[in-house]
N, C-alpha and C positions, 0 to 999 in steps of 0.2 A: 785041283779040279773044282772043289766046292767054291773057292774064291772066284774062279772064272765064271761059274754059274751065277753067283750073287751079283757080280759086276754086270753080266748080261741082263739079268732081271732089272737091275737098277737103270740101265740104259733103255730097256724096252718099255718099262712101266709107263712113262709119260705118253709114249706112242699108243699103247693099248687104250688108255683112257681118252686120248684125243680122238681115236677112231670110233669109240663106242659111246662115250658120254663125256660131257665137259669134265675135265679132270677134277678130282677131289683134292682141294688144296687147303693148307693151313694158312693162318693169317697172323703174322707177328710184325710189330713195328721194327723196321731195320734202320739203323743209323751207321753210316760208314765212319770209320775212325781214320780215314785218309781222304784226300781231296779227289774222290772219284764218285761217280753217280752209281746208285744201286737200283736194280730193277727186279720186280717180282713177276716173271712171266708165268709162273705156275705155282700154286700152293694147294696142299691137300691135308685133310684131317678126318679122323674118325672120332665121333663124339657119342659116348654112351651115357645115358642119364636115367636114373630110376626114381626121381622125385626128390631125393635127399643127397645124392652123391653122383659125381661125374668122373668118368675116365676119358681122358683126352689124349689121342695119339696124333702127334704133329710131325710133319715133314714138309719141307719147302724146296721147290725147284727154283734156284736163283743163280744169278751171275752178276759180276761187276764189270765196269769198263776197264778195270785194271786189277791186278792182284791186290787183295785187301783183306783186312780183318774187319768183320762186321759185328756190331753189338745189336742183338735183338732184344726187344723189351716186350714182355707178355704180362699184362695186368690180370690178376685173378681175384675172384670174390672172397676167397678164403685161403688160409695157409695150406699148401699141398701136403697131403698125408704121405705121399711117396712120389719120387721122381726116378725113373729108370729107363733103360734103353728099350725102344720099341722094335718092331720088326716090319720090314717091307712086305713080308708075306701076308700081313693083315690087309694091306691094300689090294694085293693080288686076289685074296680070297673074297673081298667085297665085289670085285669085278666079276669073279666066277659066279657068285650068288645072283648078281643081276642077270647074267645070261641064263641062269637056271630058272629064275622066278618070273622075269618079264617075258611075255610071249615073244618068241624069237624066230618065227617063220619069215625070214627076211624077204624071200621071193614074193610071198603074199603081200607083204607090207609095201614093197616097191610097186607091185601091180596095183595096189589100192591108192597109190599116190601119196603115201605118208612121207613126211620129210625126215632127213637124217639129223644128226645132232651137233749224421751229427747226433743229436740227442733224439731226434725224431726218426732215426734210422736204426733198425735192428736186423742183423744178418741171421736168418733162420735156417739157411741151407747153403752148402757149397760142395760141389763135387764135379770131377771131370768124367764125362761119359762119352767115350769115343772122341769125335772131333769137337764136342761141346764142352765148354768151360762154364758151368751153370752156377749162379749165385741167386738166392731168393732173399729179398729184403722186405721188412715190414716198415712202412713209412706213413707219416701223416702230414708232411709238408713238402710241397713241390720244390721249393728252393733248396731245402736240405737234401732232397733226392738227387737233384742235378749236381750240387756241390759234392756229394758223396760219389756220384758216378764219375766225375772228373778225376777225383783222387783214386778211384778204383782202376780207371784206365792208366793213370800214371804209375800205379804199382805194377801194372803189367808191361811197363815200358812203352806205353802208347800215349804220346802227348797230343791230345785232340780235345777241343772244347765242343761238347755236344749241345750246349745250350742254344735254344732258339725260341722265339715267341710261339711258334706252332707247337713245339714239344711241350712247353710250359702250359699252354692252354689245354692240350689234350690230357696231360697227366693230371692237371688240376681238376679237370672234369671227372676223371676216374676217382680221385681222392674224395671229391665232393659227393660222389655217388656211393661212398662207403667202401671203395676198393682200397685195401691196405697193403696188399702183397703184390710185388712186382718181380718177375723173373728176368735176370740179366744173363744172356747167353752169348759168349764170344765164339765166333765161327770164322774160319779162314775161307775166303772166296777167291775164285779165279775167273778168268774171262770165259771159260767153258761152262755152259749151263750144266748143272748137276743137281741131284736130289740129296738133301742133307739127311743123314741117318735119323730115323724117327726117335722122338722122345715121348714117353708115356707119363702123363701127370694124372694124379688122383686127388680130388679135393671135394669137400662138402659144399653143396649149394642147393637151395630150394627152387632154382630155375635152371633150365638148360642154358649154358652160357658159352659164347664164343666171341672174342674181341675182334671187331672189324675196324673201329675208328683208329686204333693205334697203327694200323697198317697204312694209313694215309701219310705216314712219315716217309714212306718210300714213294717213288715216282713211276709214272707209266701206266699202261693198261695191264689188266690181269684177268685171268679166269679163276674165280674162287668157287670151288664146289666142296660141300661138306656132306659127309655121310652120317646121318643122325640115327641113333638106335634108342628107342624109347618104349616104355610099356604099352602106350596107346598111340594111335595115329595122331601126328601133330596137326594143329590147325594152320593151314597155309596162310590164313589172313594175318597171322602174327609175324610173318617174316618181314625183315627190314625192307625199306624201299630199294628197288632194283634187284632184289633176290627172289627167285621163284623155284618151283620144283624142277629137278633135272629130268631130262627126257632121254629115253633109249629107243631110237628109231620111232619117235613120235609118241611113245608111251611113257606116262609118268612113272618114275622109279619110286614106288611106294607099295610095300608088301610086307607080310608077316614072315618071320623065320623062326625056327625052333632052337632049342637049347644046344643041340649038337652043332648046328650051323654057327651059333654065337661062339661056341668054344673054338670052332675052327678059325674064327677071326682072331680071337685072343682069349685065353682062359680068364683074364681079369674081367673081360666084358661079360662072359657067361656067369661068372660069380656075382656080378652086379645085377644082372637082369633076369637070371633064372631060366625058366623053360621056354618062354616066348617073348618076342619083341617085334616092333615095327621098324623096318629100315626105310628111311626116306632120304633121297638125295636132293639137296638144294644148291642152287647155282647163282653166282653173280659174275657178270662180264661187264667191264668198264674201267674207267680211270680210278686209280687208287684214291686220289684226292676227293672223289665223290662219296666215299664211305663216311656217312654221317651218324650212324647208329650201330650199336653192337647187336648181336643175335641174343635175345633174351626170350626164352619160351617157357611159359608156365603150363603148357598143355600136358595132359597125362597125369596131373596130380589127383584128379577126381574123375569118376566116370559119370556119364549122364544118368539121371535117375527119373523114375516115373512115379507121379502121384496120381491116383485114379479112384474115383468114387462113383457109385451108381445108387441113387436113392430108391430105386424100385420101378415097377411098371404099372400101366393102367390100360384099359381097353381104348382102342382108337377106331374111329370110323371115317377118318379123313382120306384114307387111301394113299396118303403120301408115303414115300419110301424112306429109307434110312438116310441120314445126312449129318454133317458136322461142320463147324467153322473152326479156323485156326487163327490165332492172333499172337502178337509179340508184345509183352509188357516188360519194359526194362530189359533184363537178360534172361527172361523166362518165356517159354512157349506155352500158351494156354489153348485148350481145345474143349469144345462142348458140343452136344447134339443129342440125337435120339436114334435108336435102331428099332426095327420092326422084328418081332418074334412071333412064333405060332400062338403063344399065350402070354399073358402078363407075368406068368410065374417062371421067369427065367432070371438067372443071376449072371451079370456081366463080369468078365475078367479081362484084363488087358496086360500086354507084354510089350516091352520096348525092344525092338529088333533093329540092330545097326549092321547092315550088310558089310562083310569084309570085301572092300573094293577100293581100288586106287582112284575112283572117280572123284571129281570135285565139281560142284559142291557135294558134301556128304549127304547121303540119304538116310533119314531116320523114320522108322515105321512104328506107329502105335497099332498093334494087332489086337483087335477086340473080338472076343468070342462069347457066346451065350450058352449056358448050361441050364437045363430044366431043373426046377426044384420040386420036390415031392413032399415037403414037410407040411404043406397046407392044402386045403381044398381050393382048386383053381377054377375061376370062371372061364368058360370056353369061348374066348373071343380073340381077335387079333390084338397082340400086345404092343404097346409103345413104351420103350424103356429109356429113360433119360440117363445121361452120364456127363461128367466133366473131369478134366484132368490137366496135368501140368508136367512139362519136361524141364528138369532142373539140371544145373551143373554143366551147361553147354559152354564150351570155350568160344571166344569171339570168332565170328566168321559166318559164311553163308551155309544154309542147310535147306534141303528139300524135305518137307514134312509130309508124310502120308498117314492118314487115318484110315484103317482098313477094318471091315467087319465081315466075318465069315468068308474071307478070301477076296472080297471086293473093295475097291477104293471108294470111300464116302467123302473124303476131303483131301485136297492136295494144295500145298502152299509153299512158296519160296519165302524164306525169312533170313534176315541178317542180324545176328547177335552183335551188339556194339561192343567195342573195346572198353569204353568208359560209360558208367551209368550215372545219370544226373539225378541226385536225390532231391526230395522236397525238404528244404531246410527252413525251419521255423525259428523266428527270433525268440529269445527268452521272454517269458511273460505271455506268449500266445496261448489262447485257449484252444484245446484240441479234444475231440471225442472220436473214438474209433470203435466200431462194432464189428466183431469177427464175422466173416461171411458176407459183409456188405461193402461194396466197392465205394460207397459214398462215405466221406469223412466230413466232419464239421469243424471248420477252422474259424474262430471268432464269430460263431453263430451262422456262418455261411457254409452250405453243403457243397462239397467239391468231389469230383470223381478222381479216384486215386490212380493216376496214370504212371507215377513214379513207383519203383519197386519198394521204396522205403522212405520213412520220414525221419529226419534228424533234428534234434533240438537239445537245448540245455535245461536241466532241471535241478532243483535243490534236493539233495539226497542225504542219507545218514552220515556220510563222510565228507560232506561239502557239495560243491557243484559238480555235476556229472554230465557228460555228453551222452544222450540217450538215442538209440536207433530203434525204430518201431517198424515192423514189417508184417503185412497182412497175408496170412496163408488162406487163400480163398477155397482151396480144395478141402481142407480139414476144418475150416471155420475156426481158426485160431489166430492169435496175435503173437508175434515173436518180439520180445523186448530184450535188447542187448546193451550192455555197458562194458567197455574195455574188452570186447571180444567174447564175453560170456553171456549166454542167452537163456531165457526162460520163456515158456509159452503160457498164454492166458486164453481161456475159453469164454471169458466175460468181457463186457464193454470196459474200456479204460478211458480215463479222462485226465487231462492235464490242465490245471488252473492255478494261476499265480505261481508258476514254476514248481508245482507240486503234483505228483502222480497219484491218481486214485483208481481203485478197482470197484466197479459198480456191483452191488449185490442186492437181494430183495430187501435187506434192512437199510440200504442207503449206499453212500460212497465210503469205502474204507481206504485210509491213507496208506501209501506205499513209500516208505522213507528209506528202505534198504534196497540196493540194487543187486542183480544176480552175482556180479563179481565179488561183492562184499560177503555174500552168503558162503562162498567157498572158504572163508577164513575160519568158520566154526564147524565145518564138516569133517568127519573122520574118513569118509569115502574118498578114494583116490581116483576112481574111474566113474564118471557120472553117466548113468543110463537114461534118466529122465529128470526134467527140471521144469516144474510147473508153478505158476502163480494162481492160487485158488482162493475162493471164499470159504471161510470156516466160521459159521455162526456170526456173520457180519464183520469178521475180521479178515484182513488179507494175510495170507501165509504162503510161504514157498514150500512145496512138497518135492523133496529130492530123493531119488533112489540111485544108489551107487554101489560100487564094489570096493572094499578095502582089503588089503593083504594083512592077515593076522598070523599069529603062531599059536597053534593048539598046544597047551601045556608049556608054552614058551619054546617049543622045539620044532614042531612040524608046520611048515608054511601052508596056508589055506586061504582061499578066497571067501570073503564074507559079504553077503548082501545086507546093506543098511538103508533103512527108510527114515528120513529125517524131516520133521516139520519145523520150520523156522518162522517166527513172527516177522512179518514184513515191515513192522513199524520200529521195533527196537532190537532186532536180531537175536532175541532170546530163543532158545530151543524149547519148543512146545512139547515135542515127543520124539523119541528115537526108538525104532524097532529093529531088533537084531535076532538072530537065531538063538534058541535056548542055550546052546553051548558056548555063547559068547563069553560067559563068565570064566570059562577055562582058557580064554585068550587074554584075560586082563583088560577087557573092554566093557565096563558096566554101562547099563543103559542110562541115558541122561534125559532130563526134561520132566515136566509135571505128570506126564502120562506113564512114567516107568512103573 
């Protein structure tokens, strides 16, 4: 009886998805090993990603023009940690969640007129799972891969040459992009369309990944729909060309679900994502040969952050109301303005509010409030209080920015964060001066407005020539100096002359020959809390505060805060401050100030 029920669900599942949503389909490159044509009328996948690891549940509805064995190829960005049988119930549960979460008053919707919907080859895994005969290989050369695949098929009693210019071009593109692992899956097909038993893959990746280009090896039109489960709502602007959000009776399928609902899809997904996640359905309809880019999403790795300062208030007699302006600089949203308060003695606070909504573009609200301060005697007059702020870590895409004060909108602006940011690149030897808090920089004696988010140049450093990145933090009046991904902040003016970095101080210009990444070599701290380039009696120094793991009496693990001052000219340790009990951890203080 159970087998009959499973068979019935298998046959009904494509009909359910076709009637409600464009079906959720997986995407793998199919190569017939006999002279028949292979079509992919429907493909479905569930993809869960938490920023560092992905669970991928694949199943494909396919048929051939004759009985055939098909070789499917799936490129992966990392070696799979596990490969096991999936369950069709996961796809059925996804469909149920859509009907539960997306508004489903169908009568109201129709009345409103809404529309419906060799040496370079290493075998790292081999196992038979149901109808699948799966082999995972690690490869670095396309010729070796195809040569191995021919031998692999010969060992299975299948004499067929899979080589083709298109296959070689696609595989070479994946290998050139750093993809080393390829899944080979042999499956028997018949002329009757049917869904192949799902397979669950788990692998590490710092981006949500799904291969689309490899699917262009098959022919014909297809509907590809993917169910994406991520910690944060994905940015739809990152979707490949031809792919868009799936609709359920005119409504976008994009909503939050809880841990219990995640577990009902698959326990592995609940274990990956925890208590909450966003479910987004994305769809592609068209010819397989038009798939020109894979799905690579970096959304969800960081959340938008708000930087906000208010220098204080003063009396105003202008009678003008509260107001603000919003602008985009690079990939950051800046806003500034003033608000009117009953007296100047009010402190402004701001909160970033991102409504939980499936609407696109995403709305982001900066909610400003004023609280009266009683610490000083206040002049009784109408107060005007200035402010400025910045929204950081926005993924590429469109946003509607609202700046609100005490419940009213004082600025509203549509902005589009670009995918790529064009930096201001300076040739070696260029003279540069940057003052924190001032958007004017001086390049070879000429004042320029800093429109790019950062400046990039080459300088002579302690360990040779370094590529230096300089970014101005206008909100906190600081400069961020980065080398090899390690950053330090400076609150004073910096200058680059003759490919040498200097920090300005009251005593003059202090040379900075050590870069932030080099300072890490002499630190005991493992987790850096703050990293600053400061002036100390006319000398440039790095002040670093971090946490190191130590063992009290050599037995008990304990976190220890360490403050280290490092000379920015010769990398000598000027002073190191530790707790008094550090001597019981075998970590004596270093530096002249000990």
